[in-house]
SELUM-139145 format. One record per residue (C-alpha): residue number from 1; residue in three letters; z, y, x. Coordinates in nm, 3 decimals. Each point is the difference from the previous one (the first is absolute). Layout:
# SELUM-139145
NUM, ala, Z, Y, X
...
# end
This chain:
# SELUM-139145
1, met, 9.580, 12.414, 10.898
2, ile, -0.238, -0.305, -0.020
3, leu, 0.313, -0.230, -0.063
4, ile, 0.091, 0.177, -0.318
5, leu, -0.328, -0.099, -0.142
6, leu, 0.095, -0.362, 0.030
7, ile, 0.275, 0.061, -0.235
8, leu, -0.139, 0.284, -0.219
9, ile, -0.314, -0.174, -0.092
10, pro, 0.129, -0.304, -0.170
11, leu, 0.310, 0.198, -0.139
12, leu, -0.213, 0.271, -0.176
13, ser, -0.270, -0.265, -0.108
14, gly, 0.292, -0.221, -0.151
15, ile, 0.154, 0.278, -0.184
16, leu, -0.337, 0.111, -0.130
17, ser, -0.093, -0.353, -0.100
18, phe, 0.276, 0.004, -0.270
19, ala, -0.191, 0.285, -0.188
20, ile, -0.331, -0.192, -0.005
21, arg, -0.100, -0.262, -0.246
22, gly, -0.249, -0.281, 0.029
23, asp, -0.181, -0.102, 0.297
24, gly, 0.034, 0.361, 0.165
25, ala, 0.337, -0.110, 0.147
26, lys, -0.154, -0.294, 0.159
27, thr, -0.275, 0.209, 0.155
28, leu, 0.228, 0.256, 0.112
29, ala, 0.219, -0.277, 0.181
30, leu, -0.291, -0.147, 0.167
31, ile, -0.128, 0.338, 0.134
32, ser, 0.359, 0.096, 0.101
33, ser, 0.040, -0.324, 0.184
34, met, -0.328, 0.045, 0.189
35, val, 0.082, 0.345, 0.108
36, thr, 0.344, -0.104, 0.104
37, leu, -0.143, -0.278, 0.210
38, ala, -0.255, 0.243, 0.165
39, val, 0.308, 0.223, 0.092
40, ser, 0.213, -0.298, 0.132
41, ala, -0.308, -0.123, 0.204
42, tyr, -0.017, 0.354, 0.158
43, val, 0.381, 0.005, 0.071
44, ser, -0.029, -0.348, 0.169
45, ala, -0.296, 0.106, 0.216
46, ser, 0.179, 0.322, 0.108
47, asn, 0.295, -0.232, 0.116
48, phe, -0.208, -0.136, 0.288
49, thr, 0.039, 0.340, 0.163
50, gln, 0.355, 0.131, -0.130
51, pro, 0.229, -0.036, -0.279
52, leu, -0.032, 0.246, -0.296
53, ser, 0.314, 0.169, -0.155
54, phe, 0.103, 0.259, -0.249
55, ala, 0.346, 0.170, -0.086
56, his, 0.099, 0.239, -0.236
57, asp, 0.336, 0.134, -0.140
58, trp, 0.121, -0.206, -0.285
59, ile, 0.368, 0.020, -0.080
60, pro, 0.158, 0.176, 0.296
61, met, 0.360, -0.007, -0.138
62, leu, -0.027, -0.377, 0.016
63, gly, -0.163, -0.006, 0.344
64, thr, -0.313, -0.165, -0.115
65, gln, -0.361, 0.100, 0.062
66, phe, -0.336, -0.108, -0.162
67, ser, -0.089, -0.174, 0.314
68, leu, -0.298, -0.249, 0.056
69, leu, -0.105, -0.190, 0.310
70, ala, -0.309, -0.219, 0.025
71, asp, 0.018, -0.212, 0.312
72, gly, -0.190, -0.319, 0.054
73, met, 0.220, -0.217, -0.230
74, ser, 0.034, 0.261, -0.272
75, ser, -0.383, 0.084, -0.001
76, met, -0.080, -0.381, -0.005
77, leu, 0.211, -0.059, -0.296
78, cys, -0.141, 0.299, -0.186
79, leu, -0.354, -0.146, 0.091
80, leu, 0.107, -0.323, -0.150
81, thr, 0.135, 0.178, -0.318
82, gly, -0.327, 0.178, -0.018
83, ile, -0.202, -0.320, 0.014
84, val, 0.204, -0.213, -0.222
85, thr, 0.025, 0.252, -0.275
86, met, -0.381, 0.072, 0.006
87, val, -0.075, -0.373, -0.007
88, val, 0.225, -0.043, -0.307
89, met, -0.164, 0.283, -0.183
90, ile, -0.340, -0.131, 0.090
91, ser, 0.090, -0.357, -0.117
92, asn, 0.173, 0.109, -0.328
93, ala, -0.292, 0.225, -0.097
94, asn, -0.158, -0.238, -0.257
95, lys, 0.347, -0.100, -0.154
96, glu, 0.143, 0.154, -0.312
97, thr, 0.357, 0.139, 0.032
98, glu, 0.229, 0.109, -0.291
99, ser, 0.071, 0.362, 0.039
100, pro, -0.206, 0.049, 0.326
101, gly, 0.126, 0.369, 0.054
102, ala, 0.360, -0.134, 0.045
103, phe, -0.091, -0.306, 0.183
104, tyr, -0.209, 0.179, 0.271
105, gly, 0.240, 0.301, -0.007
106, phe, 0.277, -0.230, 0.105
107, met, -0.207, -0.174, 0.260
108, leu, -0.097, 0.332, 0.166
109, leu, 0.348, 0.119, -0.009
110, ser, 0.119, -0.323, 0.178
111, gln, -0.283, 0.052, 0.272
112, ala, 0.136, 0.350, 0.060
113, gly, 0.349, -0.129, 0.048
114, leu, -0.126, -0.260, 0.229
115, met, -0.189, 0.266, 0.204
116, gly, 0.314, 0.207, 0.025
117, val, 0.223, -0.300, 0.119
118, phe, -0.235, -0.066, 0.279
119, leu, -0.023, 0.356, 0.118
120, ala, 0.349, 0.145, -0.059
121, ser, 0.187, 0.079, 0.316
122, asp, 0.306, 0.145, -0.193
123, ala, 0.248, -0.245, -0.130
124, leu, 0.048, 0.182, -0.343
125, leu, -0.364, 0.041, -0.055
126, phe, -0.066, -0.367, 0.093
127, tyr, 0.265, -0.107, -0.262
128, val, -0.168, 0.222, -0.266
129, phe, -0.340, -0.152, 0.059
130, trp, 0.166, -0.345, 0.007
131, glu, 0.103, 0.040, -0.349
132, leu, -0.321, 0.169, -0.104
133, ala, -0.196, -0.315, 0.114
134, leu, 0.240, -0.226, -0.181
135, ile, 0.043, 0.170, -0.350
136, pro, -0.359, -0.024, -0.132
137, val, 0.010, -0.362, 0.088
138, tyr, 0.290, -0.044, -0.260
139, phe, -0.220, 0.142, -0.268
140, leu, -0.305, -0.189, 0.099
141, cys, 0.183, -0.329, 0.016
142, ser, 0.193, 0.072, -0.320
143, arg, -0.295, 0.112, -0.225
144, trp, -0.296, -0.190, 0.131
145, gly, 0.163, -0.324, 0.142
146, gly, 0.021, -0.340, -0.150
147, glu, 0.209, -0.150, -0.276
148, lys, 0.325, 0.005, 0.209
149, arg, -0.065, 0.339, 0.134
150, ile, 0.309, 0.180, -0.130
151, ala, 0.257, -0.253, 0.147
152, val, -0.195, -0.026, 0.341
153, thr, -0.024, 0.382, 0.022
154, phe, 0.372, 0.026, -0.072
155, lys, 0.080, -0.236, 0.282
156, phe, -0.257, 0.185, 0.235
157, phe, 0.168, 0.345, -0.104
158, val, 0.359, -0.134, 0.073
159, tyr, -0.084, -0.142, 0.338
160, thr, -0.191, 0.322, 0.117
161, phe, 0.242, 0.245, -0.155
162, val, 0.283, -0.146, 0.162
163, gly, -0.170, -0.019, 0.324
164, ser, -0.117, 0.372, -0.032
165, leu, 0.373, 0.106, -0.060
166, met, 0.104, -0.173, 0.313
167, leu, -0.277, 0.155, 0.198
168, leu, 0.079, 0.354, -0.145
169, ala, 0.360, -0.048, 0.106
170, gly, -0.088, -0.097, 0.348
171, leu, -0.235, 0.281, 0.058
172, ile, 0.250, 0.264, -0.152
173, tyr, 0.268, -0.151, 0.253
174, leu, -0.250, 0.022, 0.301
175, ser, -0.085, 0.363, -0.083
176, leu, 0.380, 0.091, -0.008
177, gln, 0.011, -0.138, 0.361
178, thr, -0.271, 0.239, 0.135
179, gln, 0.146, 0.280, 0.207
180, gly, 0.047, 0.342, -0.166
181, leu, -0.140, 0.018, -0.341
182, ser, -0.096, -0.316, -0.173
183, ser, -0.368, -0.087, 0.083
184, tyr, -0.243, -0.279, -0.128
185, ala, -0.257, 0.037, 0.262
186, trp, -0.118, -0.306, 0.149
187, ala, 0.101, 0.087, 0.354
188, asp, 0.353, 0.122, -0.110
189, ile, 0.045, -0.316, -0.207
190, val, -0.095, -0.220, 0.303
191, arg, 0.243, 0.206, 0.244
192, ala, 0.288, -0.018, -0.261
193, gly, -0.031, -0.376, -0.082
194, ser, -0.046, -0.120, 0.370
195, ser, 0.307, 0.202, 0.102
196, leu, 0.228, -0.167, -0.258
197, pro, 0.248, -0.256, 0.126
198, ala, -0.119, -0.348, -0.021
199, glu, 0.249, -0.103, -0.271
200, lys, -0.144, 0.289, -0.223
201, gln, -0.351, -0.095, 0.060
202, gln, 0.080, -0.365, -0.084
203, trp, 0.102, 0.073, -0.359
204, leu, -0.259, 0.290, -0.049
205, phe, -0.265, -0.249, 0.112
206, trp, 0.040, -0.204, -0.335
207, leu, 0.032, 0.309, -0.222
208, ile, -0.365, 0.115, 0.116
209, phe, -0.157, -0.359, 0.083
210, ile, 0.083, -0.148, -0.349
211, ala, -0.224, 0.268, -0.172
212, phe, -0.289, -0.094, 0.234
213, ala, 0.073, -0.362, -0.014
214, ile, -0.037, -0.014, -0.380
215, lys, -0.330, 0.191, 0.029
216, met, -0.160, -0.224, 0.262
217, pro, 0.157, -0.251, -0.141
218, val, 0.212, -0.214, 0.248
219, phe, 0.192, -0.301, -0.093
220, pro, 0.233, 0.001, -0.226
221, phe, -0.115, 0.330, -0.128
222, his, -0.307, -0.124, -0.128
223, thr, 0.067, -0.150, -0.338
224, trp, -0.160, 0.301, -0.184
225, gln, -0.337, -0.039, 0.153
226, pro, -0.160, -0.313, -0.127
227, asp, 0.062, 0.092, -0.365
228, thr, -0.081, 0.365, 0.034
229, tyr, -0.346, -0.107, 0.162
230, glu, -0.073, -0.243, -0.263
231, gln, 0.088, 0.224, -0.305
232, ser, -0.174, 0.311, 0.158
233, pro, -0.354, 0.095, -0.098
234, thr, -0.222, -0.091, 0.314
235, pro, -0.059, 0.360, 0.119
236, val, 0.380, 0.060, 0.009
237, thr, 0.059, -0.344, 0.174
238, ile, -0.247, 0.107, 0.278
239, ile, 0.186, 0.342, 0.046
240, leu, 0.318, -0.188, 0.030
241, ser, -0.101, -0.279, 0.231
242, ala, -0.243, 0.183, 0.216
243, leu, 0.164, 0.340, 0.028
244, met, 0.370, 0.012, -0.126
245, val, 0.129, -0.270, 0.200
246, lys, -0.133, 0.183, 0.319
247, met, 0.227, 0.276, -0.107
248, gly, 0.300, -0.226, 0.087
249, leu, -0.139, -0.110, 0.327
250, phe, -0.132, 0.345, 0.111
251, ala, 0.362, 0.139, -0.100
252, val, 0.161, -0.255, 0.228
253, leu, -0.228, 0.109, 0.283
254, arg, 0.030, 0.372, -0.067
255, trp, 0.336, 0.042, -0.140
256, leu, 0.235, -0.295, 0.124
257, leu, -0.085, -0.120, 0.332
258, pro, 0.014, 0.345, 0.180
259, val, 0.280, 0.136, -0.196
260, leu, 0.253, -0.275, 0.025
261, pro, -0.089, -0.185, 0.323
262, glu, 0.360, -0.174, 0.049
263, gly, 0.020, -0.106, -0.360
264, val, -0.358, -0.142, 0.026
265, ala, 0.113, -0.191, 0.319
266, tyr, 0.301, -0.149, -0.163
267, trp, -0.148, -0.118, -0.329
268, ser, -0.360, -0.084, 0.147
269, asn, 0.066, -0.366, 0.016
270, thr, 0.122, -0.015, -0.347
271, val, -0.299, 0.186, -0.138
272, val, -0.230, -0.246, 0.216
273, val, 0.166, -0.296, -0.126
274, leu, -0.036, 0.122, -0.392
275, ser, -0.354, 0.094, 0.079
276, val, -0.083, -0.341, 0.141
277, ile, 0.166, -0.178, -0.289
278, gly, -0.209, 0.218, -0.241
279, ile, -0.307, -0.119, 0.180
280, val, 0.061, -0.371, -0.037
281, tyr, 0.159, 0.036, -0.352
282, ala, -0.293, 0.210, -0.139
283, ser, -0.250, -0.224, 0.153
284, cys, 0.163, -0.310, -0.150
285, ile, 0.028, 0.155, -0.345
286, ala, -0.381, 0.114, 0.020
287, ile, -0.110, -0.358, 0.080
288, val, 0.139, -0.127, -0.343
289, gln, -0.133, 0.295, -0.206
290, thr, -0.281, -0.061, -0.260
291, asp, -0.033, 0.362, -0.091
292, ile, -0.215, 0.169, 0.257
293, lys, 0.163, 0.347, -0.050
294, arg, 0.345, -0.151, 0.083
295, leu, -0.148, -0.193, 0.288
296, ile, -0.138, 0.331, 0.174
297, ala, 0.327, 0.172, -0.088
298, tyr, 0.201, -0.253, 0.194
299, ser, -0.261, 0.008, 0.282
300, ser, 0.065, 0.381, 0.033
301, ile, 0.367, -0.063, 0.040
302, ala, -0.069, -0.235, 0.290
303, his, -0.245, 0.251, 0.164
304, met, 0.257, 0.282, -0.031
305, gly, 0.280, -0.221, 0.129
306, leu, -0.179, -0.064, 0.319
307, met, -0.067, 0.367, 0.042
308, cys, 0.367, 0.104, -0.063
309, ala, 0.122, -0.276, 0.257
310, val, -0.235, 0.142, 0.255
311, ala, 0.118, 0.364, -0.047
312, phe, 0.349, -0.120, 0.085
313, met, -0.112, -0.173, 0.320
314, gln, -0.077, 0.339, 0.153
315, ser, -0.312, -0.097, 0.212
316, asn, -0.273, 0.245, 0.069
317, val, -0.284, -0.239, -0.091
318, gly, 0.194, -0.119, -0.314
319, met, 0.046, 0.350, -0.114
320, his, -0.368, 0.075, 0.049
321, gly, -0.096, -0.318, -0.188
322, ile, 0.211, 0.108, -0.304
323, met, -0.200, 0.316, -0.033
324, val, -0.334, -0.188, 0.020
325, gln, 0.125, -0.256, -0.223
326, met, 0.123, 0.246, -0.264
327, phe, -0.351, 0.133, -0.033
328, asn, -0.177, -0.346, 0.000
329, his, 0.255, -0.159, -0.237
330, gly, -0.046, 0.287, -0.241
331, ile, -0.376, -0.040, 0.010
332, asn, 0.021, -0.396, -0.042
333, ile, 0.247, -0.010, -0.277
334, thr, -0.201, 0.254, -0.187
335, gly, -0.296, -0.216, 0.004
336, met, 0.222, -0.307, -0.097
337, trp, 0.112, 0.199, -0.312
338, leu, -0.358, 0.104, -0.096
339, ile, -0.115, -0.369, 0.014
340, val, 0.301, -0.106, -0.230
341, ser, -0.088, 0.267, -0.235
342, met, -0.366, -0.119, -0.025
343, ile, 0.118, -0.336, -0.047
344, glu, 0.230, 0.078, -0.279
345, asn, -0.266, 0.209, -0.166
346, arg, -0.279, -0.282, 0.003
347, trp, 0.229, -0.309, -0.049
348, gly, 0.273, 0.142, -0.197
349, thr, 0.277, -0.157, 0.203
350, arg, 0.155, 0.015, 0.350
351, asp, 0.115, -0.364, -0.022
352, met, -0.170, -0.193, 0.288
353, thr, 0.018, -0.334, -0.183
354, arg, -0.224, 0.149, -0.260
355, leu, -0.250, 0.145, 0.247
356, gly, -0.281, -0.135, 0.213
357, gly, -0.361, 0.011, 0.085
358, met, -0.030, 0.375, 0.087
359, ala, -0.235, -0.073, 0.284
360, thr, -0.237, -0.133, -0.269
361, ala, 0.082, 0.255, -0.289
362, ala, 0.039, 0.308, 0.196
363, pro, -0.113, -0.066, 0.362
364, lys, 0.023, 0.375, 0.121
365, met, 0.342, -0.001, -0.126
366, ala, 0.093, -0.325, 0.173
367, ile, -0.142, 0.135, 0.327
368, ala, 0.217, 0.309, -0.018
369, leu, 0.308, -0.212, -0.066
370, val, -0.051, -0.223, 0.290
371, ile, -0.059, 0.297, 0.250
372, ile, 0.292, 0.185, -0.132
373, ser, 0.238, -0.290, -0.021
374, leu, -0.084, -0.092, 0.371
375, ala, 0.057, 0.335, 0.120
376, asn, 0.337, -0.008, -0.185
377, ile, 0.095, -0.310, 0.221
378, ala, -0.121, 0.190, 0.327
379, leu, -0.311, -0.211, 0.063
380, pro, -0.163, 0.119, 0.340
381, leu, -0.266, 0.256, -0.045
382, thr, 0.154, 0.141, -0.323
383, asn, 0.236, 0.308, 0.018
384, gly, 0.323, -0.198, -0.056
385, phe, -0.029, -0.188, 0.321
386, val, 0.043, 0.275, 0.264
387, gly, 0.315, 0.142, -0.177
388, glu, 0.166, -0.336, -0.067
389, phe, -0.064, -0.102, 0.364
390, met, 0.176, 0.308, 0.123
391, leu, 0.298, -0.070, -0.248
392, phe, 0.063, -0.329, 0.132
393, asn, -0.040, 0.119, 0.371
394, gly, 0.269, 0.241, -0.076
395, leu, 0.215, -0.263, -0.175
396, phe, -0.022, -0.273, 0.260
397, arg, 0.244, 0.163, 0.254
398, gly, 0.248, -0.205, 0.205
399, asp, 0.065, -0.363, 0.040
400, ser, 0.356, -0.031, -0.159
401, pro, 0.069, -0.257, -0.254
402, ala, 0.036, 0.272, -0.259
403, gln, -0.324, 0.167, 0.099
404, ile, -0.188, -0.346, -0.016
405, thr, 0.137, -0.064, -0.340
406, ile, -0.124, 0.328, -0.125
407, met, -0.347, -0.061, 0.152
408, val, -0.031, -0.335, -0.161
409, phe, 0.092, 0.109, -0.346
410, ala, -0.203, 0.315, 0.004
411, gly, -0.284, -0.208, 0.124
412, leu, 0.041, -0.232, -0.301
413, gly, -0.130, 0.309, -0.206
414, ile, -0.346, -0.063, 0.155
415, ile, -0.023, -0.361, -0.065
416, leu, 0.139, 0.051, -0.375
417, gly, -0.213, 0.288, -0.075
418, ala, -0.303, -0.209, 0.097
419, val, 0.122, -0.265, -0.239
420, tyr, 0.048, 0.210, -0.315
421, thr, -0.320, 0.228, 0.065
422, leu, -0.228, -0.306, 0.060
423, asn, 0.146, -0.166, -0.290
424, met, -0.065, 0.301, -0.217
425, ile, -0.363, 0.028, 0.111
426, gln, -0.056, -0.376, -0.045
427, lys, 0.134, 0.021, -0.368
428, thr, -0.150, 0.325, -0.092
429, ala, -0.354, -0.004, 0.154
430, tyr, -0.082, -0.373, 0.014
431, gly, 0.042, -0.316, -0.221
432, asn, -0.109, -0.026, -0.361
433, val, -0.143, 0.316, -0.147
434, ala, 0.248, 0.166, -0.249
435, glu, -0.140, 0.174, -0.300
436, met, -0.048, 0.377, 0.041
437, thr, 0.087, 0.241, -0.292
438, val, -0.215, 0.274, 0.152
439, asn, -0.314, -0.157, 0.157
440, lys, -0.086, 0.210, 0.299
441, asp, 0.050, 0.052, 0.366
442, leu, 0.107, 0.331, 0.159
443, ser, -0.094, 0.312, -0.175
444, val, -0.127, 0.303, 0.195
445, asn, 0.326, 0.172, 0.039
446, glu, 0.210, -0.319, 0.078
447, tyr, -0.279, -0.073, 0.260
448, ala, 0.050, 0.339, 0.158
449, gly, 0.382, -0.023, -0.005
450, val, -0.022, -0.360, 0.164
451, ala, -0.282, 0.122, 0.242
452, ile, 0.233, 0.272, 0.140
453, ile, 0.284, -0.255, 0.049
454, ile, -0.203, -0.254, 0.179
455, ser, -0.186, 0.256, 0.216
456, ile, 0.327, 0.103, 0.124
457, ile, 0.118, -0.339, 0.067
458, leu, -0.305, -0.097, 0.208
459, phe, -0.014, 0.334, 0.173
460, leu, 0.355, 0.001, 0.131
461, gly, -0.012, -0.361, 0.060
462, val, -0.286, 0.049, 0.245
463, tyr, 0.098, 0.342, 0.134
464, pro, 0.367, 0.100, -0.049
465, lys, -0.005, 0.269, 0.270
466, pro, 0.007, 0.299, -0.234
467, leu, 0.311, -0.128, -0.186
468, leu, 0.173, -0.089, 0.319
469, asp, -0.076, 0.331, 0.170
470, leu, 0.108, 0.196, -0.306
471, thr, 0.354, -0.164, -0.004
472, ala, 0.059, -0.077, 0.378
473, gly, 0.173, 0.338, 0.071
474, val, 0.242, -0.034, -0.284
475, ala, 0.099, -0.361, 0.105
476, lys, 0.081, 0.121, 0.347
477, met, 0.221, 0.280, -0.130
478, ile, 0.216, -0.243, -0.222
479, val, 0.018, -0.267, 0.288
480, pro, -0.100, 0.140, 0.347
# end
């Protein structure tokens, strides 16, 4: 029953927010996010003993149940969703928002959808929550976004809508292959998919994978992402990059690898090559960016490309590293977007050629920028190091020419990542002091949000054992 609260609390709070005017909606969203985080922390703590589950009849004639499961991976992602949402609400507390009731209502509805995606163990229920998480984002981007928000949101809608239709068709086909009456239960879907002939698995793979590839995103399905991140308001950008891209990777691990093993084996080299191309391509594009927001958007593509490549290498240590890094990347990228928002608020620009001297004008903000940026490139003793080390350990397998080539180009991502990150720090924090339009360092709520992020970065960098223990069992289930 506790699992339902992870969905109901943000869902009901979001619906109620539409009826509240003024700052009441902001207060409700903050309280809701704190309560949801407390519940997700309880669920994660419970997973050290045994996974939690819940099931109830939903639509029997379709063979579907309202079935939820919180294993180590699901509870970890629910905890990440709780942390990120609360940090967003805290950091946004001193900012004025047009129509706050609708804004925070959509934000909370999206959180409810995300929780459902990570918990659903029924394929049709998973699809419903997949859409519930995305639909509020369309409204948030189109109403509160930048000048080009309509065209960008339309592109985002077309990409995700086409992918969602393909996913639905694939899930319905799998359901019809279950023995007896059609069923959408995870175990039945796995049994039906894995028993299909190899030829059917090979074409069904792309029907399902493309929807997940768009969401991560994987090259060449990534073109919606930089523009959407740039035009979205910062709280929405955080939800997109810290949480929603994890939907795609989570879905690959939960709903693709075990369901279509022969299709995965046949196409794995193709996906690995596309992912590695994405790492190098996105890193090179990031190097030449002058807009910090676009730089971080392309860096996110590179990070997700590495995780996707490792997922299709099918190694236990790599799979474990993916789960650890999903959490750590979500924390780090949230911190990066918070700093970008603060820079834009104080200097009135995201153009690095017009910035400089943050270390002099706002030293606390500069310290936060350096710590979070170095965590984002996996500096030892930060949270990003352990997960990235495990990822490369899982990727570096074999000594064939093809494997060595993959290793070399994936490894370039580390070097290029350091180049564009250190360049961004140098241009933003040092050099000539640019004139600030708002002359102040971190405010109280911004300090609180950044402090939470940095505390997690340093704690998990020094002592990652809790996160490793939480996800170890699931990694062994996917790749024994």
